[in-house]
N, C-alpha and C positions, 0 to 999 in steps of 0.2 A: 415836764414828766415827775417832777417833785410833787406836784398838785393834783396828778390822777390818784383815785384811790386804788389801793393796793390790790383788789381783784383785777383789777385792768392793768396795771403796772408792767407787768411782765408784755403785754400786747402791745403796749405803748414803746416800750424800750425795744422790742424787737422792730417794730415798725419804724422807730426811728432810725436804728442800725441798717434796715432794708433800705430805707429811702436814702440814708447816706452813701452806702455802697452803690447804689444803683446811678445817683448823681456822680459818683468817682468815676464810674465806668463809661457812664457816657459823655459829660460835657467835658470837652477839650481835646475829646479822641476824634482825629480827623478822619478814621474809617467810618466813625458814625454818621459823619456828615454825607457819605457818598450811601450808607446806609439809608438815609432819609428820602433817597430819591428812589427807593426800591418800588413804588408805585407806579413808575413810568412805564414797565412793561402791560399793567393794566389797561392804560390809556391807548398805549400803541394797539394792542389787542382789540378794543371797543370801537377806537376811530379809524383805525386800519390806514387808508390812503390818504385820510384828511390830517392824518399827524403831521404831515410835510408843511402844508400851509400852517399848523398851529403851531410849527417850531417857528416859523417866520413870524407871526405875533409875539411869541415867547420871546424872541430878540427884541422885536419893538419895545417889549415891556420896559427893558433895560433903560430905553432913552424916554419913557414917558409917553410913547405916541400909540400905545394900545387903549384906545378910548372904551372899548365894548367891556374889558374886564373891569374897568373903573366903577362899573355898574353892578356888578355881582355883589350881592348879599354873604354868598357863601363864603368868599375870598376875604370880605371884609371881617366877617366873623371869625375864621379861622386865624388870621394875624391880627386878632384886635390889640394885641399886646403892643404894637407899634403905634397906636393911636397915644398911649400914654407914655412911652418911652421919649418921645420928644419934647416932654417936659422935664426931662433927667438932664439938665444941661453938663453934669460933671462925670458922667458914665465913662469918658475917654480919657479923663483925666488920669495921670500915673499917680496923684496922690490919694486916687481913691483905692482902696483895697479890693474892691468887688470889680475893678476894669476889667480884669483879664478874664474872670468868670462871665460877665456880661458879653464880652468880645465872643467868647466859646460859644455862649447861649445863642448870639448873634448868626454865627456860622451854623449852628443845627438849624435853626430856621429858614435860613437862606437855602440849605440844602432841601429841607421839605417844601418852601416856596417854588424852586425850580421845578421840582416835579410837579407838585399840585397846579401851578400856571400852566404847564407846558398840557395837561391832561384837560384843563378847562378850556385852552385855547383850541385845543383837538377837537374837544366835543362843541365847541362854538361852531367851528368851521363846518362841522358835519350837521349842524342843525341849519347853518346856512343852505347847504348843497341840498338838503333833503326839504327844504321850504318850510320849517316849522315855524309856528307864527312868533313865539317868544324865543328866541335862541338864548338870550340870556339864563331864564329861567330853565330851560332845558340843559344848558350847560352846569348852572350849579347844581341841580338834581343827579345828573350823572356822576359829576366829578365826587360829589358827596359819597355817593354809592360805590366810586371805584377806589377812593382814599380814605374810607373810614372816618365819617364825620364823628367829631368830639362834642357837639352842640348837646344842650340839655336835651335829655331823653334818648340820645341816641348812643350812647355806649352802654352795652349790656350790664346788669346789676352784678353779674359775676366779675366782669373786670374792674368794678368800682371796689370790689371786696378786699379789703387790706389783706384780709388772709389769703385770698388767691394771689393778690400780686406779690404775695412772699414767695409762693411755691411755683407761680409760672408768670413773671413778669414780662413786659413786652410783647405780649402776644394779641395785642387788637388788631395789628394789621395782617397778622398770622391768621387769624380766624376769619378776617374780612376776605383775604384771598380765596379760600374755599368757597364763601358765598359767592364772590363773583365767579369762580369757575362753575357753580352751581347754576348761576344765572345764565351762562352759555349755554350750558348744557339743556337749561329747560327750554332756550330759545332756539336750539339745534343750530345753534352758532358753530358749528365745528372750526370753521376757517379762522374764528375767533380765539378757540384753544390752541389751535395748532401756531398762531401769531404769538398766542400768550406764552405758550412754552418755548417758541424759537427766541423770543424777546429776552425772557428771563435767562435762556442760555448764555446770550450775547452779553446781557447785563452781567451776568455772574462771572464771566471769562473777563470782564475789564476792572470788576471789581476785585477778583481775586489777584490781576496782574498789581493794583494798587495796594490792596490791604492784606492780602495773604489768604483770603477765606471768600466762600461764597455769602451771598446775602438772604436771597430768596430762593422759594420751592423751584428745583430744576430737574425735572424728571429724565430730560435727554440726556444730561451730564452722567446721572446716576445710571442710564441704561448703558451708556458707553462704558463707563468703569466696571459696569457689572460683568458686563461681555468679555471685559478684560481682565477680569480678576483671576488668581491662581486656582481656584476651584468653586463649585457651587456654594459652598457653605459661606464664603465670603462674597461673593456676587449677591446670594440674598441677602445677608447683612446689609452689604451697601444700599440695596434699594430699601431695606426696614430704617436703616439710619436716616437716609433721605425722608422718609415718611415721618418718622418719629420726631426729626428735628424740624418739622414744618407744620405740627399741630398742638394746638394748645396742651397742656400738660405732658404730650409727648415725650419731651427730654426728661422730664422727672419720672416717667414710668420706665423709661429705658435705661436711667441710670441704675435702677434695680438690678439689672441685670449684673452677676458677679462680675469684678473687675478683671480678676484673673481667670475666670470660667469655672470648669469644675466637671465632677461626673455624677450623672445622676442614673441608676438601675443599668450601669454598665455603658452608658453612652456618653463620650467625653465632649465636652463644649469648650470651645476657643475662648480665648480671653476676649474682653469688651473691643479692646482695638484690633484685635484679628478680625472679629466679626463685623464690628461696623466700620473698619477702614477709617477713611478720613472724614467720615461722617458720625463719628463716635459722637452720642449727644451729651 
């Protein structure tokens, strides 16, 4: 940072602090490991009944007996760091000050890998059942679409912006979910949308039991809580909080709502907590 010209030093310092805070929030947080699997409902909604044999293939991968996935270019690309990690022979040594961090990073990768490989295997089974000529290529393309690929040219430029990452971090998968839902609507796959919402509800209930909070967009739970709200304002706020909490920049915009409410033109507004409830952005 000392070598950065004065005009850019403020941005460099802000970016450094932002990156450090994000790393401290994510790395070593077991709740985040569960969040890494949040793409699983996307795969269930897409592959439907083929997720059952897909789960079987995923379990075979643990024992190295899943040959098709070894041919996947997408899986190799997404987890390319593993190719280089094997040359670091000291990463588990207790004398290495980085060993705890690397183990935490390995846990994060494992969470992502479980969800990604489950989706890939389910898409592969679907390709086999539908007689698609190149099932490996098909599984690669569909998995890349469902989990938000991070390869060259795949991440939107806005997501790469350091400024955007400071005000709306961790939103690549959030934005991708809305694109996936748009694809379901475009294909008139309303059964897929229903399965997505149902799978998301079940996944969030499991996540809530483990880490105390939801992870992904959950309209079913939002509707249930809105119906059971004490009044109409709280019900509307619960639905608004669910949407704002699951769209890029939504949390930043919702945070502009006065924390303690207020009064405008004789109309009294509730506090942010009363309005948004458990989904206070």
